[in-house]
C-alpha positions in Angstrom: 0.0 0.0 0.0 1.3 3.5 -0.9 0.7 6.3 1.5 0.9 10.0 0.6 1.3 12.6 3.3 0.5 16.3 2.5 -0.7 19.4 4.3 -4.1 20.7 3.2 -3.3 22.9 0.2 -5.0 26.0 -1.3 -4.1 24.8 -4.8 -1.8 21.8 -5.2 0.9 21.8 -7.8 1.2 19.0 -10.3 3.6 16.9 -8.3 1.2 16.9 -5.3 -1.7 16.2 -7.5 0.2 13.2 -8.9 0.7 11.9 -5.4 -3.0 12.2 -4.6 -4.0 10.5 -7.9 -1.5 7.6 -7.6 -1.4 6.9 -3.8 -3.6 4.2 -2.3 -4.3 6.4 0.7 -3.9 10.1 1.2 -3.6 11.7 4.7 -3.8 15.5 5.2 -1.7 16.6 8.2 -4.2 18.9 9.8 -2.8 18.3 13.4 0.7 19.5 12.5 1.8 23.1 13.3 1.0 25.7 10.7 4.0 27.1 8.9 4.3 30.2 6.8 6.4 28.1 4.4 3.6 25.6 3.8 1.1 25.9 1.0 -2.1 25.7 3.0 -2.6 29.5 2.8 -0.8 30.3 -0.5 -0.1 29.1 -4.0 2.2 30.0 -6.8 0.9 31.7 -10.0 2.5 32.6 -13.3 3.4 36.3 -14.0 5.2 38.1 -16.9 8.4 38.1 -14.8 8.2 34.4 -13.7 6.0 33.5 -10.7 4.6 35.0 -7.5 2.7 33.8 -4.4 -0.9 34.7 -3.6 -1.9 34.1 0.0 -4.6 34.2 2.6 -3.5 36.0 5.8 -3.8 34.1 9.1 -4.2 35.6 12.6 -0.9 36.3 14.2 -1.9 34.7 17.5 -2.7 31.4 15.7 0.7 30.9 14.0 1.9 28.3 16.5 -1.3 26.3 16.4 -2.1 23.1 14.6 -3.3 23.7 11.0 -6.9 22.8 11.9 -7.0 25.5 14.6 -5.7 28.4 12.5 -8.1 31.2 11.7 -8.2 33.6 8.7 -7.3 37.1 9.5 -10.4 39.0 8.4 -9.0 42.3 9.8 -7.5 43.0 6.5 -9.3 43.0 3.1 -7.3 40.3 1.3 -9.8 38.7 -1.2 -9.9 41.7 -3.5 -6.1 42.0 -4.0 -5.8 38.2 -4.4 -8.5 38.2 -7.1 -6.9 41.2 -8.7 -3.7 39.3 -9.0 -5.4 36.4 -10.6 -7.2 38.7 -13.0 -4.1 40.7 -13.9 -2.1 37.6 -14.6 -4.6 35.3 -16.2 -7.2 37.5 -17.9 -5.9 36.6 -21.3 -5.8 32.8 -20.6 -8.3 30.9 -22.8 -10.5 29.7 -19.9 -10.2 32.6 -17.5 -13.6 34.1 -18.3 -15.2 30.7 -18.0 -14.0 29.9 -14.5 -13.4 33.4 -13.0 -17.0 34.0 -11.8 -17.1 30.8 -9.8 -13.6 31.3 -8.3 -14.4 34.9 -7.5 -17.6 33.8 -5.7 -15.6 31.2 -3.7 -13.1 33.8 -2.5 -15.7 36.4 -1.8 -17.5 33.8 0.4 -14.4 33.4 2.5 -15.9 35.9 4.9 -18.3 33.2 6.0 -15.3 31.0 7.2 -13.6 31.6 10.5 -11.1 28.9 10.2 -8.6 28.5 7.4 -8.7 24.8 6.7 -12.4 24.4 5.9 -12.1 27.2 3.4 -8.9 25.9 1.8 -10.4 22.4 1.5 -13.5 23.9 -0.2 -11.4 25.7 -2.8 -9.2 22.7 -3.4 -12.3 20.4 -3.8 -13.7 22.9 -6.3 -10.5 23.1 -8.3 -10.3 19.3 -8.5 -13.9 19.0 -9.4 -13.4 21.5 -12.3 -10.6 19.3 -13.5 -12.6 16.1 -13.0 -10.1 14.7 -10.5 -11.9 14.3 -7.1 -9.5 13.1 -4.4 -10.4 11.0 -1.4 -8.4 11.7 1.8 -8.3 11.1 5.5 -7.6 13.9 8.0 -4.9 13.1 10.6 -7.2 14.3 13.3 -9.6 11.5 12.6 -7.0 8.7 12.7 -6.9 6.7 15.9 -3.3 5.5 15.1 -2.0 8.9 14.0 1.6 9.9 15.0 3.7 12.8 13.8 6.5 10.4 13.0 5.9 9.7 9.3 7.8 6.4 9.2 5.9 5.1 12.2 2.6 6.3 10.7 3.3 4.4 7.5 4.0 1.3 9.6 0.8 1.6 11.6 -1.3 2.1 8.5 0.3 -0.9 6.8 2.0 1.1 4.0 5.1 -0.3 2.4 5.8 2.9 0.3 5.6 6.5 1.5 5.4 9.7 -0.5 5.6 13.2 0.9 4.6 16.7 -0.3 6.9 18.3 -2.8 9.6 20.6 -1.3 8.3 20.2 2.2 11.6 19.8 4.1 11.3 23.3 5.7 8.0 22.6 7.4 7.1 18.9 7.3 9.0 16.2 9.2 10.8 14.2 6.6 10.6 10.4 6.7 13.7 8.3 6.5 11.9 5.8 4.2 10.1 8.3 2.0 10.7 7.9 -1.8 10.1 10.3 -4.6 7.2 9.6 -7.1 8.7 7.1 -9.6 9.0 8.4 -13.1 7.7 11.9 -12.4 8.8 14.6 -14.8 7.1 17.9 -14.4 5.1 18.2 -17.7 5.7 21.3 -19.8 2.6 22.9 -21.2 1.6 26.1 -23.0 1.5 29.0 -20.5 0.1 32.4 -21.2 3.5 34.1 -20.9 6.6 33.3 -22.8 8.7 30.4 -21.4 7.6 27.9 -18.9 7.6 28.0 -15.1 7.0 24.7 -13.2 5.5 24.3 -9.8 2.6 26.6 -10.2 -0.7 25.8 -8.5 -3.7 24.4 -10.4 -5.1 27.8 -11.2 -2.4 28.0 -13.9 -3.4 24.8 -15.6 -7.2 25.3 -15.2 -7.2 28.8 -16.7 -5.0 27.6 -19.6 -6.7 24.3 -20.4 -10.0 24.2 -18.7 -11.9 21.0 -19.5 -8.9 19.8 -21.5 -6.6 19.8 -18.4 -6.8 16.0 -18.6 -4.3 16.2 -21.5 -1.7 17.2 -18.9 -3.0 15.3 -15.8 -3.2 12.1 -17.7 0.5 12.4 -18.3 1.3 12.6 -14.6 -1.2 9.8 -13.8 0.4 7.4 -16.2 4.1 8.2 -15.7 5.9 5.5 -13.8 
């Protein structure tokens, strides 16, 4: 059995999506401490100069709490500049006008969410549904046998292979027995600015390919 361990993510990149698609079991680490370097509250988007991060602010007094206990900082108006960044950088993408109204409505509805994680999982689920790739996962909080030791967790859950979130060494405890996704090569695809920048979140692929995103995601599903 293959186990994939990830934090909840605002918009996974293609490596993390490949983990979710190919693992037998996915566990989201909602009991681990929030980190500003994680991607639960932010994602990378394409810009004319390369890439930038868009993010959701969290309350300062929650930054040492578990992911599931962190609250959105509604003291600042963050949804408008975040949506402005998406519009400025993706307005000329083929499918931007098709998906923008629903994505805008999702972020404008963030005011109804006190805690970060439920909102993030809502946005992630919507992105994956648009791309026709629903993902089934367990939350660490609900696992009777959960431990922060990834190697021990894999043993307890009966996994003989363990994958971890891409580039997570600065905020996720790294397993001694973790392996990289076999055969993974980040696919190159047509972006809306010259050149190609890997490791963007799924907004990038969705706005470019829309319902034809499967042409890219099928490549990461089948690579081995």
